[in-house]
Biopython code that builds the backbone (N, CA, C, O; Angstrom):
import numpy as np
from Bio.PDB.StructureBuilder import StructureBuilder

atoms = [
    (1, "MET", "N", (27.685, 29.154, 128.902)),
    (1, "MET", "CA", (29.045, 28.883, 128.487)),
    (1, "MET", "C", (29.949, 29.877, 129.207)),
    (1, "MET", "O", (29.652, 31.071, 129.253)),
    (2, "ASN", "N", (31.035, 29.391, 129.761)),
    (2, "ASN", "CA", (31.919, 30.316, 130.470)),
    (2, "ASN", "C", (32.740, 31.138, 129.476)),
    (2, "ASN", "O", (32.947, 30.745, 128.328)),
    (3, "GLU", "N", (33.187, 32.265, 129.952)),
    (3, "GLU", "CA", (33.869, 33.250, 129.101)),
    (3, "GLU", "C", (35.158, 32.702, 128.487)),
    (3, "GLU", "O", (35.443, 32.957, 127.317)),
    (4, "ALA", "N", (35.932, 31.956, 129.261)),
    (4, "ALA", "CA", (37.209, 31.429, 128.763)),
    (4, "ALA", "C", (36.990, 30.451, 127.609)),
    (4, "ALA", "O", (37.713, 30.492, 126.614)),
    (5, "GLU", "N", (35.998, 29.576, 127.741)),
    (5, "GLU", "CA", (35.718, 28.613, 126.670)),
    (5, "GLU", "C", (35.235, 29.335, 125.417)),
    (5, "GLU", "O", (35.632, 29.002, 124.301)),
    (6, "CYS", "N", (34.374, 30.327, 125.618)),
    (6, "CYS", "CA", (33.853, 31.100, 124.480)),
    (6, "CYS", "C", (34.990, 31.805, 123.741)),
    (6, "CYS", "O", (35.052, 31.764, 122.512)),
    (7, "THR", "N", (35.873, 32.441, 124.477)),
    (7, "THR", "CA", (37.006, 33.149, 123.871)),
    (7, "THR", "C", (37.900, 32.187, 123.102)),
    (7, "THR", "O", (38.346, 32.494, 121.997)),
    (8, "LYS", "N", (38.161, 31.030, 123.686)),
    (8, "LYS", "CA", (39.007, 30.022, 123.028)),
    (8, "LYS", "C", (38.378, 29.560, 121.714)),
    (8, "LYS", "O", (39.054, 29.479, 120.688)),
    (9, "ILE", "N", (37.094, 29.261, 121.752)),
    (9, "ILE", "CA", (36.393, 28.793, 120.549)),
    (9, "ILE", "C", (36.382, 29.876, 119.480)),
    (9, "ILE", "O", (36.602, 29.584, 118.304)),
    (10, "MET", "N", (36.129, 31.118, 119.870)),
    (10, "MET", "CA", (36.074, 32.210, 118.896)),
    (10, "MET", "C", (37.444, 32.431, 118.251)),
    (10, "MET", "O", (37.526, 32.683, 117.049)),
    (11, "ARG", "N", (38.503, 32.339, 119.024)),
    (11, "ARG", "CA", (39.853, 32.517, 118.460)),
    (11, "ARG", "C", (40.208, 31.387, 117.496)),
    (11, "ARG", "O", (40.797, 31.623, 116.441)),
    (12, "LEU", "N", (39.846, 30.160, 117.866)),
    (12, "LEU", "CA", (40.109, 29.027, 116.971)),
    (12, "LEU", "C", (39.316, 29.164, 115.670)),
    (12, "LEU", "O", (39.833, 28.893, 114.587)),
    (13, "TYR", "N", (38.079, 29.580, 115.789)),
    (13, "TYR", "CA", (37.237, 29.755, 114.607)),
    (13, "TYR", "C", (37.773, 30.883, 113.725)),
    (13, "TYR", "O", (37.812, 30.757, 112.501)),
    (14, "GLU", "N", (38.181, 31.977, 114.349)),
    (14, "GLU", "CA", (38.762, 33.093, 113.584)),
    (14, "GLU", "C", (40.015, 32.645, 112.842)),
    (14, "GLU", "O", (40.196, 32.972, 111.669)),
    (15, "SER", "N", (40.866, 31.909, 113.514)),
    (15, "SER", "CA", (42.086, 31.398, 112.892)),
    (15, "SER", "C", (41.755, 30.474, 111.726)),
    (15, "SER", "O", (42.383, 30.550, 110.670)),
    (16, "HIS", "N", (40.776, 29.608, 111.918)),
    (16, "HIS", "CA", (40.340, 28.695, 110.857)),
    (16, "HIS", "C", (39.870, 29.478, 109.631)),
    (16, "HIS", "O", (40.230, 29.152, 108.499)),
    (17, "LEU", "N", (39.070, 30.504, 109.866)),
    (17, "LEU", "CA", (38.550, 31.303, 108.747)),
    (17, "LEU", "C", (39.664, 32.040, 108.016)),
    (17, "LEU", "O", (39.648, 32.135, 106.788)),
    (18, "GLN", "N", (40.626, 32.559, 108.763)),
    (18, "GLN", "CA", (41.698, 33.348, 108.154)),
    (18, "GLN", "C", (42.713, 32.474, 107.431)),
    (18, "GLN", "O", (43.121, 32.792, 106.314)),
    (19, "VAL", "N", (43.128, 31.368, 108.062)),
    (19, "VAL", "CA", (44.224, 30.558, 107.531)),
    (19, "VAL", "C", (43.739, 29.490, 106.554)),
    (19, "VAL", "O", (44.239, 29.391, 105.433)),
    (20, "LYS", "N", (42.775, 28.701, 106.980)),
    (20, "LYS", "CA", (42.351, 27.569, 106.148)),
    (20, "LYS", "C", (41.373, 27.978, 105.053)),
    (20, "LYS", "O", (41.419, 27.437, 103.948)),
    (21, "LYS", "N", (40.502, 28.914, 105.344)),
    (21, "LYS", "CA", (39.485, 29.312, 104.371)),
    (21, "LYS", "C", (39.877, 30.562, 103.582)),
    (21, "LYS", "O", (39.238, 30.893, 102.584)),
    (22, "LEU", "N", (40.925, 31.253, 104.029)),
    (22, "LEU", "CA", (41.387, 32.479, 103.384)),
    (22, "LEU", "C", (40.247, 33.503, 103.217)),
    (22, "LEU", "O", (40.122, 34.153, 102.179)),
    (23, "SER", "N", (39.438, 33.621, 104.250)),
    (23, "SER", "CA", (38.304, 34.549, 104.206)),
    (23, "SER", "C", (38.779, 35.991, 104.336)),
    (23, "SER", "O", (39.789, 36.270, 104.981)),
    (24, "SER", "N", (38.041, 36.893, 103.718)),
    (24, "SER", "CA", (38.369, 38.319, 103.816)),
    (24, "SER", "C", (38.070, 38.800, 105.233)),
    (24, "SER", "O", (37.270, 38.182, 105.935)),
    (25, "PRO", "N", (38.700, 39.895, 105.665)),
    (25, "PRO", "CA", (38.463, 40.420, 107.013)),
    (25, "PRO", "C", (36.987, 40.724, 107.289)),
    (25, "PRO", "O", (36.504, 40.500, 108.398)),
    (26, "GLY", "N", (36.281, 41.229, 106.294)),
    (26, "GLY", "CA", (34.857, 41.519, 106.469)),
    (26, "GLY", "C", (34.042, 40.256, 106.693)),
    (26, "GLY", "O", (33.130, 40.242, 107.520)),
    (27, "THR", "N", (34.362, 39.201, 105.968)),
    (27, "THR", "CA", (33.667, 37.925, 106.133)),
    (27, "THR", "C", (33.951, 37.342, 107.508)),
    (27, "THR", "O", (33.050, 36.810, 108.157)),
    (28, "VAL", "N", (35.192, 37.438, 107.953)),
    (28, "VAL", "CA", (35.560, 36.929, 109.276)),
    (28, "VAL", "C", (34.765, 37.665, 110.351)),
    (28, "VAL", "O", (34.216, 37.036, 111.255)),
    (29, "ARG", "N", (34.699, 39.003, 110.258)),
    (29, "ARG", "CA", (33.931, 39.785, 111.247)),
    (29, "ARG", "C", (32.468, 39.392, 111.242)),
    (29, "ARG", "O", (31.860, 39.253, 112.303)),
    (30, "LEU", "N", (31.894, 39.210, 110.059)),
    (30, "LEU", "CA", (30.488, 38.831, 109.945)),
    (30, "LEU", "C", (30.231, 37.466, 110.571)),
    (30, "LEU", "O", (29.280, 37.306, 111.336)),
    (31, "TYR", "N", (31.060, 36.490, 110.259)),
    (31, "TYR", "CA", (30.886, 35.141, 110.803)),
    (31, "TYR", "C", (31.056, 35.138, 112.322)),
    (31, "TYR", "O", (30.277, 34.506, 113.034)),
    (32, "LEU", "N", (32.073, 35.845, 112.815)),
    (32, "LEU", "CA", (32.290, 35.899, 114.258)),
    (32, "LEU", "C", (31.114, 36.577, 114.963)),
    (32, "LEU", "O", (30.695, 36.143, 116.036)),
    (33, "HIS", "N", (30.593, 37.622, 114.365)),
    (33, "HIS", "CA", (29.434, 38.313, 114.944)),
    (33, "HIS", "C", (28.225, 37.379, 114.985)),
    (33, "HIS", "O", (27.481, 37.367, 115.965)),
    (34, "SER", "N", (28.033, 36.610, 113.940)),
    (34, "SER", "CA", (26.910, 35.664, 113.900)),
    (34, "SER", "C", (27.030, 34.618, 115.007)),
    (34, "SER", "O", (26.044, 34.283, 115.663)),
    (35, "VAL", "N", (28.239, 34.108, 115.206)),
    (35, "VAL", "CA", (28.451, 33.109, 116.263)),
    (35, "VAL", "C", (28.226, 33.749, 117.634)),
    (35, "VAL", "O", (27.633, 33.128, 118.516)),
    (36, "GLN", "N", (28.691, 34.973, 117.815)),
    (36, "GLN", "CA", (28.474, 35.667, 119.088)),
    (36, "GLN", "C", (26.985, 35.887, 119.343)),
    (36, "GLN", "O", (26.525, 35.744, 120.476)),
    (37, "MET", "N", (26.236, 36.229, 118.312)),
    (37, "MET", "CA", (24.788, 36.388, 118.463)),
    (37, "MET", "C", (24.147, 35.067, 118.879)),
    (37, "MET", "O", (23.262, 35.047, 119.736)),
    (38, "PHE", "N", (24.585, 33.979, 118.283)),
    (38, "PHE", "CA", (24.046, 32.661, 118.606)),
    (38, "PHE", "C", (24.346, 32.290, 120.061)),
    (38, "PHE", "O", (23.479, 31.772, 120.765)),
    (39, "ILE", "N", (25.562, 32.555, 120.501)),
    (39, "ILE", "CA", (25.943, 32.243, 121.883)),
    (39, "ILE", "C", (25.131, 33.100, 122.858)),
    (39, "ILE", "O", (24.668, 32.595, 123.881)),
    (40, "ARG", "N", (24.954, 34.390, 122.552)),
    (40, "ARG", "CA", (24.123, 35.247, 123.412)),
    (40, "ARG", "C", (22.687, 34.738, 123.459)),
    (40, "ARG", "O", (22.060, 34.748, 124.519)),
    (41, "PHE", "N", (22.161, 34.290, 122.315)),
    (41, "PHE", "CA", (20.818, 33.730, 122.259)),
    (41, "PHE", "C", (20.724, 32.514, 123.187)),
    (41, "PHE", "O", (19.781, 32.399, 123.970)),
    (42, "CYS", "N", (21.699, 31.616, 123.096)),
    (42, "CYS", "CA", (21.684, 30.414, 123.933)),
    (42, "CYS", "C", (21.769, 30.776, 125.418)),
    (42, "CYS", "O", (21.112, 30.142, 126.244)),
    (43, "ASN", "N", (22.562, 31.777, 125.760)),
    (43, "ASN", "CA", (22.646, 32.221, 127.152)),
    (43, "ASN", "C", (21.328, 32.824, 127.620)),
    (43, "ASN", "O", (20.870, 32.545, 128.728)),
    (44, "LYS", "N", (20.728, 33.642, 126.785)),
    (44, "LYS", "CA", (19.489, 34.332, 127.155)),
    (44, "LYS", "C", (18.319, 33.355, 127.298)),
    (44, "LYS", "O", (17.516, 33.484, 128.223)),
    (45, "PHE", "N", (18.218, 32.392, 126.402)),
    (45, "PHE", "CA", (17.094, 31.454, 126.391)),
    (45, "PHE", "C", (17.510, 30.060, 126.868)),
    (45, "PHE", "O", (16.948, 29.050, 126.445)),
    (46, "GLN", "N", (18.483, 30.029, 127.737)),
    (46, "GLN", "CA", (19.038, 28.774, 128.237)),
    (46, "GLN", "C", (17.957, 27.858, 128.811)),
    (46, "GLN", "O", (17.931, 26.668, 128.497)),
    (47, "GLN", "N", (17.078, 28.390, 129.637)),
    (47, "GLN", "CA", (16.029, 27.550, 130.241)),
    (47, "GLN", "C", (15.034, 27.079, 129.194)),
    (47, "GLN", "O", (14.626, 25.918, 129.210)),
    (48, "ASP", "N", (14.635, 27.965, 128.281)),
    (48, "ASP", "CA", (13.693, 27.577, 127.229)),
    (48, "ASP", "C", (14.275, 26.503, 126.314)),
    (48, "ASP", "O", (13.550, 25.644, 125.812)),
    (49, "LEU", "N", (15.570, 26.558, 126.107)),
    (49, "LEU", "CA", (16.245, 25.575, 125.249)),
    (49, "LEU", "C", (16.612, 24.298, 126.013)),
    (49, "LEU", "O", (17.114, 23.336, 125.433)),
    (50, "VAL", "N", (16.357, 24.308, 127.299)),
    (50, "VAL", "CA", (16.661, 23.184, 128.191)),
    (50, "VAL", "C", (18.152, 22.835, 128.132)),
    (50, "VAL", "O", (18.535, 21.670, 128.030)),
    (51, "LEU", "N", (18.964, 23.866, 128.197)),
    (51, "LEU", "CA", (20.412, 23.657, 128.268)),
    (51, "LEU", "C", (20.821, 23.563, 129.738)),
    (51, "LEU", "O", (20.189, 24.189, 130.589)),
    (52, "PRO", "N", (21.865, 22.795, 130.051)),
    (52, "PRO", "CA", (22.332, 22.738, 131.437)),
    (52, "PRO", "C", (22.774, 24.118, 131.917)),
    (52, "PRO", "O", (23.091, 24.991, 131.108)),
    (53, "GLU", "N", (22.794, 24.308, 133.228)),
    (53, "GLU", "CA", (23.166, 25.622, 133.776)),
    (53, "GLU", "C", (24.558, 26.041, 133.325)),
    (53, "GLU", "O", (24.768, 27.197, 132.959)),
    (54, "GLN", "N", (25.495, 25.130, 133.348)),
    (54, "GLN", "CA", (26.859, 25.406, 132.868)),
    (54, "GLN", "C", (27.049, 24.693, 131.529)),
    (54, "GLN", "O", (27.799, 23.720, 131.443)),
    (55, "TRP", "N", (26.380, 25.170, 130.500)),
    (55, "TRP", "CA", (26.428, 24.480, 129.215)),
    (55, "TRP", "C", (27.743, 24.758, 128.500)),
    (55, "TRP", "O", (28.401, 25.775, 128.721)),
    (56, "GLU", "N", (28.092, 23.828, 127.647)),
    (56, "GLU", "CA", (29.299, 23.935, 126.825)),
    (56, "GLU", "C", (28.901, 23.731, 125.377)),
    (56, "GLU", "O", (27.752, 23.401, 125.083)),
    (57, "ILE", "N", (29.833, 23.924, 124.486)),
    (57, "ILE", "CA", (29.530, 23.887, 123.057)),
    (57, "ILE", "C", (28.979, 22.519, 122.629)),
    (57, "ILE", "O", (28.164, 22.449, 121.709)),
    (58, "HIS", "N", (29.401, 21.461, 123.268)),
    (58, "HIS", "CA", (28.913, 20.124, 122.887)),
    (58, "HIS", "C", (27.446, 19.907, 123.275)),
    (58, "HIS", "O", (26.828, 18.942, 122.824)),
    (59, "ASN", "N", (26.878, 20.798, 124.112)),
    (59, "ASN", "CA", (25.462, 20.701, 124.468)),
    (59, "ASN", "C", (24.544, 21.296, 123.399)),
    (59, "ASN", "O", (23.327, 21.116, 123.443)),
    (60, "ILE", "N", (25.134, 21.998, 122.449)),
    (60, "ILE", "CA", (24.363, 22.666, 121.405)),
    (60, "ILE", "C", (24.129, 21.699, 120.257)),
    (60, "ILE", "O", (25.027, 20.955, 119.861)),
    (61, "GLY", "N", (22.914, 21.719, 119.731)),
    (61, "GLY", "CA", (22.592, 20.851, 118.607)),
    (61, "GLY", "C", (21.750, 21.571, 117.573)),
    (61, "GLY", "O", (21.608, 22.793, 117.598)),
    (62, "VAL", "N", (21.204, 20.798, 116.678)),
    (62, "VAL", "CA", (20.388, 21.343, 115.594)),
    (62, "VAL", "C", (19.160, 22.063, 116.149)),
    (62, "VAL", "O", (18.751, 23.098, 115.622)),
    (63, "ARG", "N", (18.580, 21.519, 117.206)),
    (63, "ARG", "CA", (17.372, 22.118, 117.796)),
    (63, "ARG", "C", (17.623, 23.565, 118.233)),
    (63, "ARG", "O", (16.795, 24.444, 117.994)),
    (64, "GLU", "N", (18.771, 23.802, 118.873)),
    (64, "GLU", "CA", (19.108, 25.154, 119.323)),
    (64, "GLU", "C", (19.361, 26.082, 118.134)),
    (64, "GLU", "O", (18.952, 27.243, 118.149)),
    (65, "LEU", "N", (20.032, 25.568, 117.113)),
    (65, "LEU", "CA", (20.289, 26.366, 115.920)),
    (65, "LEU", "C", (18.988, 26.724, 115.211)),
    (65, "LEU", "O", (18.817, 27.855, 114.757)),
    (66, "GLU", "N", (18.070, 25.763, 115.116)),
    (66, "GLU", "CA", (16.765, 26.039, 114.492)),
    (66, "GLU", "C", (15.986, 27.083, 115.285)),
    (66, "GLU", "O", (15.340, 27.954, 114.702)),
    (67, "ALA", "N", (16.045, 26.996, 116.618)),
    (67, "ALA", "CA", (15.354, 27.983, 117.452)),
    (67, "ALA", "C", (15.944, 29.371, 117.240)),
    (67, "ALA", "O", (15.209, 30.356, 117.180)),
    (68, "PHE", "N", (17.271, 29.454, 117.126)),
    (68, "PHE", "CA", (17.941, 30.736, 116.879)),
    (68, "PHE", "C", (17.530, 31.317, 115.527)),
    (68, "PHE", "O", (17.210, 32.502, 115.431)),
    (69, "LEU", "N", (17.537, 30.497, 114.499)),
    (69, "LEU", "CA", (17.163, 30.972, 113.164)),
    (69, "LEU", "C", (15.702, 31.433, 113.135)),
    (69, "LEU", "O", (15.384, 32.441, 112.504)),
    (70, "GLN", "N", (14.816, 30.702, 113.815)),
    (70, "GLN", "CA", (13.415, 31.101, 113.880)),
    (70, "GLN", "C", (13.277, 32.431, 114.618)),
    (70, "GLN", "O", (12.496, 33.293, 114.214)),
    (71, "HIS", "N", (14.029, 32.591, 115.686)),
    (71, "HIS", "CA", (14.018, 33.843, 116.452)),
    (71, "HIS", "C", (14.453, 35.016, 115.567)),
    (71, "HIS", "O", (13.838, 36.082, 115.598)),
    (72, "GLN", "N", (15.504, 34.816, 114.786)),
    (72, "GLN", "CA", (15.990, 35.870, 113.898)),
    (72, "GLN", "C", (14.951, 36.212, 112.826)),
    (72, "GLN", "O", (14.765, 37.382, 112.489)),
    (73, "MET", "N", (14.274, 35.188, 112.290)),
    (73, "MET", "CA", (13.234, 35.442, 111.283)),
    (73, "MET", "C", (12.056, 36.181, 111.902)),
    (73, "MET", "O", (11.470, 37.052, 111.260)),
    (74, "ASP", "N", (11.699, 35.846, 113.141)),
    (74, "ASP", "CA", (10.610, 36.545, 113.825)),
    (74, "ASP", "C", (10.957, 38.016, 114.036)),
    (74, "ASP", "O", (10.109, 38.888, 113.850)),
    (75, "ILE", "N", (12.188, 38.288, 114.420)),
    (75, "ILE", "CA", (12.636, 39.676, 114.604)),
    (75, "ILE", "C", (12.551, 40.426, 113.281)),
    (75, "ILE", "O", (12.093, 41.568, 113.239)),
    (76, "LYS", "N", (12.988, 39.793, 112.214)),
    (76, "LYS", "CA", (12.955, 40.421, 110.886)),
    (76, "LYS", "C", (11.510, 40.723, 110.459)),
    (76, "LYS", "O", (11.231, 41.785, 109.903)),
    (77, "LYS", "N", (10.597, 39.778, 110.726)),
    (77, "LYS", "CA", (9.187, 39.999, 110.388)),
    (77, "LYS", "C", (8.614, 41.167, 111.171)),
    (77, "LYS", "O", (7.867, 41.979, 110.625)),
    (78, "MET", "N", (8.965, 41.256, 112.465)),
    (78, "MET", "CA", (8.471, 42.366, 113.282)),
    (78, "MET", "C", (9.003, 43.700, 112.763)),
    (78, "MET", "O", (8.263, 44.680, 112.682)),
    (79, "ALA", "N", (10.272, 43.732, 112.416)),
    (79, "ALA", "CA", (10.866, 44.962, 111.904)),
    (79, "ALA", "C", (10.202, 45.369, 110.598)),
    (79, "ALA", "O", (9.924, 46.546, 110.370)),
    (80, "LYS", "N", (9.954, 44.393, 109.751)),
    (80, "LYS", "CA", (9.304, 44.672, 108.467)),
    (80, "LYS", "C", (7.882, 45.178, 108.688)),
    (80, "LYS", "O", (7.431, 46.095, 108.002)),
    (81, "LYS", "N", (7.181, 44.580, 109.644)),
    (81, "LYS", "CA", (5.811, 44.979, 109.951)),
    (81, "LYS", "C", (5.778, 46.424, 110.417)),
    (81, "LYS", "O", (4.954, 47.209, 109.949)),
    (82, "TYR", "N", (6.668, 46.782, 111.337)),
    (82, "TYR", "CA", (6.671, 48.142, 111.859)),
    (82, "TYR", "C", (7.176, 49.151, 110.844)),
    (82, "TYR", "O", (6.694, 50.283, 110.816)),
    (83, "SER", "N", (8.132, 48.770, 110.010)),
    (83, "SER", "CA", (8.600, 49.706, 108.983)),
    (83, "SER", "C", (7.508, 49.911, 107.940)),
    (83, "SER", "O", (7.399, 50.994, 107.365)),
    (84, "GLY", "N", (6.704, 48.888, 107.693)),
    (84, "GLY", "CA", (5.571, 49.023, 106.778)),
    (84, "GLY", "C", (4.552, 50.014, 107.306)),
    (84, "GLY", "O", (3.973, 50.783, 106.539)),
    (85, "ASN", "N", (4.330, 50.001, 108.618)),
    (85, "ASN", "CA", (3.408, 50.970, 109.226)),
    (85, "ASN", "C", (3.926, 52.389, 109.068)),
    (85, "ASN", "O", (3.145, 53.315, 108.848)),
    (86, "MET", "N", (5.223, 52.566, 109.178)),
    (86, "MET", "CA", (5.808, 53.900, 109.018)),
    (86, "MET", "C", (5.603, 54.404, 107.589)),
    (86, "MET", "O", (5.312, 55.582, 107.378)),
    (87, "CYS", "N", (5.753, 53.522, 106.626)),
    (87, "CYS", "CA", (5.565, 53.924, 105.234)),
    (87, "CYS", "C", (4.126, 54.360, 104.996)),
    (87, "CYS", "O", (3.878, 55.326, 104.274)),
    (88, "GLN", "N", (3.183, 53.652, 105.598)),
    (88, "GLN", "CA", (1.781, 54.023, 105.425)),
    (88, "GLN", "C", (1.524, 55.394, 106.022)),
    (88, "GLN", "O", (0.804, 56.204, 105.439)),
    (89, "ARG", "N", (2.106, 55.658, 107.176)),
    (89, "ARG", "CA", (1.917, 56.976, 107.782)),
    (89, "ARG", "C", (2.518, 58.063, 106.909)),
    (89, "ARG", "O", (1.942, 59.145, 106.791)),
    (90, "ASN", "N", (3.652, 57.800, 106.302)),
    (90, "ASN", "CA", (4.277, 58.793, 105.434)),
    (90, "ASN", "C", (3.415, 59.077, 104.211)),
    (90, "ASN", "O", (3.372, 60.207, 103.725)),
    (91, "LYS", "N", (2.730, 58.051, 103.715)),
    (91, "LYS", "CA", (1.859, 58.255, 102.557)),
    (91, "LYS", "C", (0.679, 59.150, 102.917)),
    (91, "LYS", "O", (0.200, 59.920, 102.085)),
    (92, "LYS", "N", (0.213, 59.045, 104.160)),
    (92, "LYS", "CA", (-0.909, 59.881, 104.588)),
    (92, "LYS", "C", (-0.491, 61.338, 104.729)),
    (92, "LYS", "O", (-1.298, 62.246, 104.530)),
    (93, "PHE", "N", (0.787, 61.558, 105.078)),
    (93, "PHE", "CA", (1.279, 62.912, 105.291)),
    (93, "PHE", "C", (2.523, 63.171, 104.443)),
    (93, "PHE", "O", (3.607, 63.389, 104.984)),
    (94, "PRO", "N", (2.375, 63.147, 103.131)),
    (94, "PRO", "CA", (3.564, 63.269, 102.283)),
    (94, "PRO", "C", (4.255, 64.622, 102.427)),
    (94, "PRO", "O", (5.466, 64.716, 102.226)),
    (95, "GLY", "N", (3.518, 65.653, 102.765)),
    (95, "GLY", "CA", (4.112, 66.983, 102.875)),
    (95, "GLY", "C", (5.125, 67.096, 103.988)),
    (95, "GLY", "O", (6.060, 67.891, 103.892)),
    (96, "VAL", "N", (4.961, 66.312, 105.053)),
    (96, "VAL", "CA", (5.886, 66.389, 106.180)),
    (96, "VAL", "C", (7.274, 65.991, 105.720)),
    (96, "VAL", "O", (8.244, 66.690, 106.013)),
    (97, "PHE", "N", (7.387, 64.886, 105.007)),
    (97, "PHE", "CA", (8.690, 64.439, 104.526)),
    (97, "PHE", "C", (9.270, 65.456, 103.546)),
    (97, "PHE", "O", (10.462, 65.761, 103.590)),
    (98, "ASN", "N", (8.428, 65.972, 102.670)),
    (98, "ASN", "CA", (8.926, 66.932, 101.683)),
    (98, "ASN", "C", (9.460, 68.185, 102.353)),
    (98, "ASN", "O", (10.503, 68.697, 101.948)),
    (99, "ARG", "N", (8.771, 68.692, 103.371)),
    (99, "ARG", "CA", (9.237, 69.891, 104.071)),
    (99, "ARG", "C", (10.563, 69.638, 104.772)),
    (99, "ARG", "O", (11.458, 70.482, 104.724)),
    (100, "VAL", "N", (10.701, 68.489, 105.421)),
    (100, "VAL", "CA", (11.946, 68.171, 106.110)),
    (100, "VAL", "C", (13.075, 68.067, 105.108)),
    (100, "VAL", "O", (14.159, 68.601, 105.345)),
    (101, "THR", "N", (12.847, 67.394, 103.998)),
    (101, "THR", "CA", (13.868, 67.240, 102.969)),
    (101, "THR", "C", (14.269, 68.597, 102.410)),
    (101, "THR", "O", (15.455, 68.883, 102.243)),
    (102, "THR", "N", (13.271, 69.435, 102.119)),
    (102, "THR", "CA", (13.556, 70.748, 101.547)),
    (102, "THR", "C", (14.344, 71.604, 102.518)),
    (102, "THR", "O", (15.311, 72.251, 102.119)),
    (103, "SER", "N", (13.948, 71.623, 103.800)),
    (103, "SER", "CA", (14.667, 72.460, 104.759)),
    (103, "SER", "C", (16.083, 71.931, 104.976)),
    (103, "SER", "O", (17.004, 72.722, 105.178)),
    (104, "TRP", "N", (16.280, 70.601, 104.940)),
    (104, "TRP", "CA", (17.607, 70.042, 105.088)),
    (104, "TRP", "C", (18.472, 70.435, 103.896)),
    (104, "TRP", "O", (19.638, 70.791, 104.064)),
    (105, "GLN", "N", (17.904, 70.372, 102.690)),
    (105, "GLN", "CA", (18.665, 70.737, 101.491)),
    (105, "GLN", "C", (19.041, 72.207, 101.539)),
    (105, "GLN", "O", (20.151, 72.574, 101.153)),
    (106, "GLN", "N", (18.125, 73.059, 102.010)),
    (106, "GLN", "CA", (18.420, 74.485, 102.085)),
    (106, "GLN", "C", (19.514, 74.766, 103.104)),
    (106, "GLN", "O", (20.400, 75.583, 102.852)),
    (107, "SER", "N", (19.462, 74.097, 104.251)),
    (107, "SER", "CA", (20.464, 74.345, 105.300)),
    (107, "SER", "C", (21.833, 73.821, 104.903)),
    (107, "SER", "O", (22.842, 74.320, 105.401)),
    (108, "ASN", "N", (21.898, 72.834, 104.026)),
    (108, "ASN", "CA", (23.168, 72.258, 103.611)),
    (108, "ASN", "C", (23.624, 72.738, 102.239)),
    (108, "ASN", "O", (24.617, 72.242, 101.706)),
    (109, "SER", "N", (22.910, 73.696, 101.666)),
    (109, "SER", "CA", (23.275, 74.163, 100.326)),
    (109, "SER", "C", (24.562, 74.965, 100.338)),
    (109, "SER", "O", (25.198, 75.112, 99.294)),
    (110, "ALA", "N", (24.967, 75.492, 101.493)),
    (110, "ALA", "CA", (26.196, 76.265, 101.574)),
    (110, "ALA", "C", (27.433, 75.384, 101.406)),
    (110, "ALA", "O", (28.504, 75.888, 101.066)),
    (111, "PHE", "N", (27.303, 74.099, 101.633)),
    (111, "PHE", "CA", (28.449, 73.191, 101.512)),
    (111, "PHE", "C", (28.665, 72.912, 100.087)),
    (111, "PHE", "O", (29.580, 72.168, 99.735)),
]
sb = StructureBuilder()
sb.init_structure("model")
sb.init_model(0)
sb.init_chain("A")
sb.init_seg("    ")
for serial, (resi, resn, name, xyz) in enumerate(atoms, 1):
    if name == "N":
        sb.init_residue(resn, " ", resi, " ")
    sb.init_atom(name, np.array(xyz, "f"), 0.0, 1.0, " ", f" {name:<3s}", serial, name[0])
structure = sb.get_structure()
């Protein structure tokens, strides 16, 4: 998708959220960020999604949205898997965390 078309669509969507939906500024930022993530995903995986080289918004369908959502869930699962490994390591060495916490509390006790 070319930059000018993307900017135009994002501005129209932002206006729609602010004026017609009366969304809060935080909600507008969240929705716009989500759409930007989706567009970056489509650009990055353009060949895998079988999108034309110069794709436009009308080339996007449910299949691309499902692929994006699956990609996001896979990322979340990986993050959860690796954070789970960190927790297990902390359980094996509980004293390390306690020492760091204690020294941090001591160094910040003057505040």
